[in-house]
C-alpha positions in Angstrom: 10.3 -49.6 36.9 6.8 -50.4 38.2 4.5 -52.2 35.9 0.8 -53.2 35.8 1.5 -56.8 36.9 1.5 -57.8 40.5 0.9 -55.9 43.8 3.8 -54.0 45.2 4.4 -52.8 48.7 4.7 -49.2 49.6 8.3 -49.4 50.7 9.2 -51.2 47.4 7.5 -48.5 45.5 9.4 -45.9 47.4 12.7 -47.4 46.2 11.4 -47.2 42.6 10.3 -43.6 43.1 13.7 -42.6 44.5 15.4 -44.2 41.5 13.1 -42.3 39.2 14.0 -39.0 40.9 17.7 -39.9 40.4 17.3 -40.8 36.7 15.3 -37.6 36.1 18.1 -35.6 37.8 16.0 -34.1 40.5 17.8 -32.2 43.3 19.2 -34.4 46.0 17.0 -32.6 48.5 13.9 -34.1 46.8 15.2 -37.6 47.6 16.1 -36.7 51.1 12.6 -35.3 51.7 11.0 -38.3 50.2 13.0 -40.7 52.5 11.9 -38.7 55.5 8.2 -38.0 54.7 7.0 -41.1 52.9 7.9 -43.7 55.5 6.0 -41.5 58.0 3.0 -41.6 55.6 3.3 -45.4 55.3 3.2 -45.8 59.1 0.1 -43.7 59.2 -1.6 -45.8 56.6 -0.6 -49.1 58.3 -2.3 -47.8 61.5 -5.4 -47.5 59.4 -5.0 -51.0 58.0 -3.8 -49.9 54.5 -0.8 -51.5 53.0 -1.7 -51.6 49.3 -1.3 -48.3 47.4 -4.5 -49.1 45.4 -6.5 -48.9 48.6 -5.3 -45.4 49.6 -8.1 -42.9 49.4 -8.3 -39.1 49.6 -9.6 -39.4 53.1 -6.5 -41.3 54.2 -4.3 -38.5 52.9 -6.4 -35.8 54.4 -6.1 -37.7 57.7 -2.3 -37.7 57.3 -2.4 -34.0 56.6 -4.4 -33.4 59.8 -1.9 -35.5 61.8 0.9 -33.2 60.6 -0.7 -30.4 62.5 -0.4 -32.3 65.8 2.5 -31.4 68.2 5.6 -33.4 67.6 8.3 -34.7 70.0 9.3 -31.1 70.7 5.8 -30.2 71.7 5.2 -28.0 68.7 3.4 -28.7 65.4 5.2 -28.4 62.0 5.3 -25.0 60.5 2.9 -24.4 57.5 5.8 -24.4 55.0 7.1 -27.7 56.4 3.6 -29.3 56.1 3.4 -27.9 52.6 6.7 -29.5 51.6 5.7 -32.8 53.2 2.4 -32.9 51.3 4.1 -31.9 48.1 6.3 -35.0 48.4 3.2 -37.1 48.9 1.5 -35.6 45.8 4.7 -36.3 43.8 4.8 -39.9 44.9 1.2 -40.7 44.0 1.6 -38.9 40.7 4.5 -41.2 40.0 2.3 -44.3 40.8 -0.4 -43.0 38.5 2.0 -42.3 35.7 3.2 -45.9 35.8 -0.2 -47.4 35.8 -0.3 -48.6 39.5 -3.4 -46.6 40.3 -6.7 -46.1 38.6 -7.1 -42.8 40.2 -4.7 -40.5 42.0 -6.0 -39.9 45.5 -3.6 -37.0 46.0 -4.9 -34.8 43.1 -7.1 -32.7 45.4 -4.7 -32.7 48.4 -4.6 -29.1 49.7 -1.1 -27.6 50.4 -1.0 -25.2 53.3 -0.1 -21.7 52.4 3.0 -20.5 54.4 3.1 -17.0 55.7 5.4 -15.0 53.3 8.3 -13.1 54.6 8.1 -9.3 54.3 9.3 -7.9 51.0 11.1 -4.9 52.5 14.9 -4.9 52.1 17.3 -4.4 54.9 19.3 -1.1 55.0 23.1 -1.2 55.0 23.1 -0.4 58.7 20.6 -3.2 59.5 22.8 -5.7 57.6 25.9 -4.6 59.5 24.1 -5.0 62.8 22.8 -8.4 61.7 26.3 -9.6 60.8 27.7 -8.2 64.0 25.1 -10.0 66.2 27.1 -13.3 66.7 29.7 -13.1 69.4 33.1 -13.4 67.7 34.9 -14.7 70.7 33.5 -18.2 70.5 33.6 -21.0 67.9 29.8 -20.9 67.7 29.8 -17.2 67.2 32.3 -17.5 64.4 30.3 -20.2 62.8 27.1 -18.1 63.0 28.9 -15.2 61.5 30.2 -17.3 58.6 26.7 -18.7 58.0 25.2 -15.3 57.9 27.8 -14.0 55.5 27.4 -17.0 53.2 23.6 -16.6 53.1 23.8 -12.9 52.5 26.7 -13.0 50.0 25.5 -15.9 47.8 21.7 -15.9 48.0 21.7 -19.7 48.5 18.8 -21.3 50.5 19.2 -22.4 54.1 18.8 -26.0 53.2 21.6 -25.7 50.6 23.8 -23.9 53.2 23.2 -26.8 55.7 24.6 -29.3 53.2 27.7 -27.4 52.3 31.1 -29.1 52.7 34.6 -27.7 52.9 35.3 -29.0 49.4 32.5 -26.7 48.0 34.6 -23.7 48.7 37.4 -22.6 46.3 39.6 -20.3 48.4 41.8 -19.4 45.4 39.0 -18.2 43.3 36.8 -16.9 46.2 33.8 -18.9 44.9 31.3 -21.3 46.3 29.7 -24.2 44.4 26.8 -26.0 46.1 26.2 -29.7 45.1 22.8 -28.9 43.5 24.3 -26.2 41.4 27.1 -28.5 40.3 24.5 -31.1 39.2 22.4 -28.5 37.4 25.3 -27.2 35.2 26.5 -30.8 34.5 29.7 -30.6 36.5 28.7 -33.9 38.3 26.5 -36.7 37.2 24.6 -37.2 40.4 24.4 -36.0 44.0 23.7 -38.2 47.0 23.3 -37.4 50.7 26.3 -38.2 52.9 24.7 -41.2 54.6 24.2 -42.9 51.1 27.7 -42.0 49.7 29.4 -45.3 50.6 26.5 -47.5 49.4 26.2 -45.4 46.2 29.9 -45.6 45.5 30.0 -49.4 46.1 27.0 -49.8 43.8 28.7 -47.7 41.1 32.0 -49.6 41.4 30.1 -52.9 41.2 28.3 -51.8 38.0 31.7 -50.8 36.5 33.1 -54.2 37.4 30.5 -55.9 35.4 31.6 -54.1 32.2 34.4 -55.1 29.8 37.7 -53.9 31.4 39.5 -53.4 28.1 36.8 -51.1 26.8 36.7 -49.1 30.0 40.5 -48.6 29.8 40.2 -47.5 26.2 37.5 -45.0 27.1 39.8 -43.5 29.8 42.7 -43.3 27.4 40.6 -41.5 24.8 39.6 -39.0 27.5 43.0 -38.4 29.0 44.9 -38.2 25.7 42.2 -36.4 23.7 41.0 -33.8 26.1 43.7 -31.3 25.2 44.2 -32.5 21.6 42.8 -30.8 18.5 39.5 -32.2 17.3 41.1 -34.2 14.4 43.7 -35.8 16.6 41.1 -36.7 19.1 39.2 -38.6 16.4 42.4 -40.4 15.4 42.9 -41.5 19.0 39.3 -42.9 19.2 39.7 -44.6 15.8 43.0 -46.3 16.9 41.3 -47.6 20.1 38.3 -48.8 18.2 40.5 -50.8 15.8 42.5 -52.3 18.6 39.3 -53.3 20.5 37.9 -55.0 17.4 40.5 -57.7 17.7 39.9 -58.5 21.4 38.0 -61.5 22.9 35.6 -59.1 24.6 34.6 -57.7 21.2 33.8 -61.1 19.9 31.9 -62.0 23.0 29.8 -58.8 22.8 28.9 -59.6 19.2 28.0 -63.2 19.9 26.0 -62.2 22.9 24.0 -59.7 20.8 23.3 -62.3 18.1 22.4 -65.0 20.6 20.2 -62.5 22.6 21.9 -63.2 25.9 23.9 -61.3 28.5 27.6 -61.1 27.6 30.2 -62.9 29.7 33.2 -60.6 29.8 36.7 -61.9 30.6 
């Protein structure tokens, strides 16, 4: 967590910001957008000789917003809604820095977000929907893919960005249901969501964190869950009590107590 003491580089603060998004259970898409947008901002600031976040001014951010209007590698500028999403990520980042006392004044407070052209509110007729779904050529793999995408979008109401991140495992063919990762996170079915490119690193970090904890206590927790999940409430409490009594006689229990009294990190067996 950032503090008042010491100057921190923008890339280091990006890591702290991403961790904050994770802890506050923001959608995975917010982290993906931040990893894409903020390094681009940092490069823009470096070209202007700015590396310290405390030296960033409103004019620097306005200059970045103007640069987003310039044609990209494909010869076209970003659409208004894309520029708005980019600048929203910038505003969120600087609000995070201000919240943790790294800035005296937030330079992004007055940063204007472009207004994207709204889609028409008219609804498609049944005939128009049928023609839309029939548009992809069914005799090719790409046509079948496009037809499936259209049916998923129309049948579920999920966003295009959510559809793009769907995996085979998100589909339950037996129940005929679809559960996107962000929805699973929202309803508490999973603890966190990470983009595919970070899955290995996140899994290794999680495993390393578990390895630093007392193995006997972790095993007891697992037994309580597996044995008590289908048991009546009173029996579940008895299972937990038995495990607690057993753990009280272990070396790890004594080490945890001594470490607490000595105000030092525990050294588990």
